[in-house]
C-alpha positions in Angstrom: -51.0 10.6 38.2 -51.1 13.9 40.2 -49.2 14.2 43.2 -48.3 17.6 44.1 -45.3 18.4 45.9 -45.8 18.1 50.0 -49.0 16.5 49.4 -50.2 13.5 51.7 -52.3 12.0 49.1 -52.0 10.2 45.8 -54.6 11.0 43.1 -54.8 8.5 40.1 -57.1 8.9 36.9 -57.9 6.1 34.6 -59.4 6.8 31.2 -60.8 4.4 28.6 -62.2 5.4 25.2 -65.5 3.6 24.5 -66.4 1.9 21.3 -67.4 4.3 18.8 -65.4 6.9 20.8 -66.1 9.6 18.3 -69.5 10.2 19.3 -70.0 12.9 22.0 -72.3 12.1 24.9 -72.5 8.3 24.3 -72.9 5.9 27.3 -70.4 3.1 27.5 -70.3 0.2 29.9 -67.0 -1.5 30.5 -67.0 -5.2 29.4 -65.0 -6.2 32.3 -64.8 -5.4 36.0 -62.2 -2.9 37.2 -60.8 -3.4 40.9 -58.2 -0.7 42.4 -56.3 -1.4 45.5 -53.1 -0.6 47.3 -50.2 -2.7 48.1 -47.1 -2.5 50.2 -43.9 -3.2 48.2 -42.0 -2.3 44.9 -42.2 -3.3 41.1 -41.0 -6.8 42.1 -43.9 -7.3 44.6 -46.5 -5.8 42.0 -45.3 -8.3 39.3 -45.9 -11.2 41.6 -49.1 -10.1 42.4 -50.1 -9.6 38.7 -48.6 -13.1 38.0 -50.9 -14.7 40.6 -54.0 -12.9 39.3 -52.9 -13.9 35.6 -52.4 -17.6 36.2 -56.0 -17.7 37.1 -57.5 -16.0 34.0 -59.3 -18.1 31.3 -57.0 -16.4 28.7 -54.2 -18.0 30.5 -55.7 -21.5 30.3 -52.6 -23.1 28.6 -50.6 -22.4 31.6 -47.0 -21.5 32.1 -44.8 -21.4 28.8 -42.3 -23.8 30.3 -45.2 -26.4 30.6 -46.7 -26.0 27.5 -46.6 -28.5 24.6 -47.3 -26.2 21.6 -44.1 -24.5 22.0 -41.1 -26.1 20.7 -38.3 -27.2 23.2 -35.8 -25.2 21.3 -37.5 -21.8 22.0 -37.7 -22.8 25.8 -34.1 -23.7 26.2 -32.5 -21.3 24.0 -29.6 -19.4 25.8 -28.9 -16.7 23.3 -30.9 -14.4 21.2 -29.4 -13.1 17.8 -30.1 -10.2 15.7 -29.3 -11.0 12.0 -29.5 -8.1 9.3 -29.1 -7.5 5.6 -30.8 -4.1 5.5 -27.4 -2.3 4.2 -24.9 -3.8 1.7 -22.1 -4.2 4.3 -24.2 -6.7 6.2 -23.9 -9.8 3.9 -25.7 -13.1 4.1 -22.3 -14.8 4.5 -21.3 -12.4 7.4 -24.3 -13.2 9.2 -23.8 -16.9 9.1 -20.2 -16.9 10.0 -20.8 -14.3 12.8 -23.8 -16.1 14.3 -21.9 -19.5 14.1 -18.6 -18.2 15.7 -20.6 -16.5 18.6 -22.3 -19.6 19.6 -19.4 -21.7 19.6 -17.5 -19.1 21.4 -20.2 -19.1 24.1 -20.1 -22.9 24.0 -23.9 -23.2 23.7 -26.0 -25.4 21.5 -28.5 -23.4 19.6 -29.9 -19.9 19.6 -33.1 -17.9 18.7 -32.6 -15.1 16.1 -34.5 -12.5 14.1 -33.4 -11.7 10.7 -34.1 -8.2 9.4 -34.7 -7.4 5.9 -34.2 -10.9 4.4 -36.1 -9.8 1.4 -35.6 -7.8 -1.7 -32.3 -6.0 -2.3 -30.2 -4.4 0.5 -29.9 -0.5 0.4 -28.5 2.2 2.4 -32.0 3.3 3.0 -32.4 0.5 5.2 -35.7 -1.5 5.9 -38.0 1.0 4.3 -36.4 0.4 0.9 -37.4 -3.2 1.2 -41.1 -2.5 0.4 -43.2 -3.5 3.6 -46.2 -5.1 2.9 -45.0 -6.7 -0.4 -44.0 -10.2 -1.2 -40.6 -10.4 -2.3 -37.9 -13.1 -3.2 -35.3 -13.5 -0.6 -31.9 -12.1 -0.9 -29.5 -14.1 -2.8 -28.1 -17.1 -0.6 -30.7 -16.5 2.4 -32.5 -19.8 2.1 -29.0 -21.8 1.9 -27.9 -19.7 5.0 -31.1 -20.7 6.9 -30.3 -24.5 6.3 -26.7 -23.8 7.5 -27.7 -22.1 10.8 -30.6 -24.6 11.5 -27.6 -27.4 11.3 -26.0 -25.3 14.1 -29.1 -25.2 16.2 -29.9 -21.7 15.3 -33.6 -21.1 14.6 -34.4 -18.0 12.9 -37.5 -15.8 12.5 -38.3 -13.5 9.5 -38.9 -9.9 10.4 -42.3 -8.4 9.2 -43.6 -5.2 9.7 -47.2 -5.5 11.1 -48.4 -2.1 10.4 -46.4 -0.4 7.7 -47.4 -0.7 4.0 -44.8 1.0 1.7 -46.5 3.0 -1.1 -43.4 3.5 -3.1 -42.6 0.2 -4.8 -43.8 -0.2 -8.5 -46.5 -2.9 -7.6 -47.9 -0.3 -4.9 -49.0 2.0 -7.7 -50.9 -0.5 -9.7 -54.6 0.5 -9.7 -56.1 -2.7 -7.9 -53.2 -2.8 -5.3 -53.4 0.9 -4.2 -57.0 0.6 -4.0 -56.7 -2.1 -1.6 -54.1 -0.4 0.6 -56.2 2.9 0.2 -59.3 1.0 1.6 -57.6 -1.1 4.3 -55.5 2.1 5.7 -56.1 3.3 9.2 -57.9 6.6 9.1 -58.2 9.7 11.5 -61.6 11.2 12.5 -61.7 13.5 9.3 -61.3 10.5 7.1 -57.3 11.0 6.2 -55.1 8.2 6.2 -52.7 7.6 9.4 -49.1 7.5 8.1 -46.1 5.7 9.9 -44.0 8.9 10.5 -44.4 12.0 7.9 -46.8 11.6 5.0 -43.9 12.4 2.7 -42.3 9.0 3.6 -44.9 7.2 2.0 -45.7 4.7 4.7 -49.2 3.8 5.6 -50.1 2.8 8.9 -52.5 0.1 8.3 -55.6 -1.0 10.1 -54.9 -4.5 11.5 -58.5 -5.2 11.8 -59.0 -5.3 8.0 -59.3 -8.7 6.2 -57.0 -7.0 3.3 -54.0 -6.2 5.6 -54.4 -9.4 7.7 -54.4 -11.4 4.4 -51.3 -9.6 3.2 -49.5 -10.4 6.4 -50.5 -14.2 6.1 -49.2 -14.3 2.7 -46.0 -12.6 3.7 -45.6 -15.3 6.5 -46.3 -18.2 4.3 -43.8 -17.0 1.9 -41.2 -16.8 4.9 -41.8 -20.0 6.4 -41.6 -21.9 3.0 -38.2 -20.4 2.4 -36.9 -22.0 5.7 -37.6 -19.7 8.4 -38.8 -21.1 11.6 -41.4 -18.5 12.6 -42.1 -14.8 12.2 -41.3 -11.7 14.2 -44.0 -9.1 13.8 -42.6 -5.7 14.7 -44.8 -2.9 15.9 -47.0 -5.7 17.2 -48.7 -5.4 20.6 -48.6 -1.8 20.7 -51.8 -0.1 20.4 -51.6 1.8 17.3 -53.6 5.0 16.2 -57.4 4.6 16.8 -59.2 3.9 13.4 -62.1 5.7 12.4 -62.5 4.5 9.0 -66.4 3.7 8.3 -65.8 0.9 5.8 -63.7 -1.4 7.8 -66.6 -3.4 9.6 -65.4 -2.4 13.1 -66.6 0.3 15.4 -65.0 3.9 14.7 -62.6 4.2 17.2 -62.4 3.4 20.9 -62.7 0.0 22.8 -60.7 -2.8 22.0 -60.9 -2.9 18.2 -57.2 -2.4 17.4 -56.0 -4.9 19.7 -58.7 -7.5 18.8 -57.6 -6.9 15.3 -53.9 -7.8 16.2 -55.2 -10.9 18.0 -57.0 -12.2 14.9 -54.1 -11.2 12.7 -51.7 -13.5 14.7 -54.4 -16.4 14.9 -54.6 -16.3 11.1 -50.7 -16.3 10.7 -50.2 -19.1 13.0 -53.1 -21.0 11.3 -51.2 -20.6 8.0 -47.5 -21.5 9.1 -48.1 -24.3 11.5 -49.0 -26.8 8.7 -45.9 -25.9 6.9 -43.8 -26.1 10.2 -45.3 -27.5 13.3 -42.7 -25.8 15.5 -43.2 -22.2 13.6 -43.4 -19.5 16.3 -44.4 -15.8 16.3 -42.8 -13.2 18.4 -43.7 -9.5 18.6 -42.2 -6.3 19.5 -44.3 -5.6 22.7 -46.9 -8.4 23.0 
């Protein structure tokens, strides 16, 4: 947006990277219409205009969340959201149960929705990264029992999973077959180098969510979590676009278009299809969907 001081006009520029966006001079036709217009009002008015448009779109055909039958009533009616965590040693399983139970009783509410950060592996001062993103690990001691106690109080807990980060440091990541799979599915830049989540020295790959290998890995992690008693999955870093992937061997166009977002949608659909037979009320949540 360019609005020079004192100017009586507002210039807006909209850019979109076409499919195969690394090819100079290639033509691109938008797969959907674009309409621009002006309105009088503020952000509230804009939100109401968007809502009116949204409810008439084919992808919103299931209607308002409050009216849908495929979403459990406990989620629609939950008045409290909790953040449980065992990412460092001081945040014990028992402390989470005591605190969550005490809070909803003090607020005089029945039930809550919660996300449990770091329920797998061993807690560490290093936090979430030390828990091995992308690797199926046993729960921390006492987590399944804690989930049962919390559910008896009406507290439905989702397992925190990272939807894009793969940790290359755990021992299983260094096994030849495992590492080859991760190397083949990592998101890559225009020069073919792997994208990292943060600095390369951190050892955290930014995976391509349009690849079958990474989608299958998240399905396995989600299946594992729901079988332990979690009432769904919270996918961190989900909904955000992520880096454009230019890998030539992933079966998708090299950069541009809606490849990355479509990959996330397919991932979510596969996860939901895997966990709903285990728990018909299992839900999916994301950081920015």
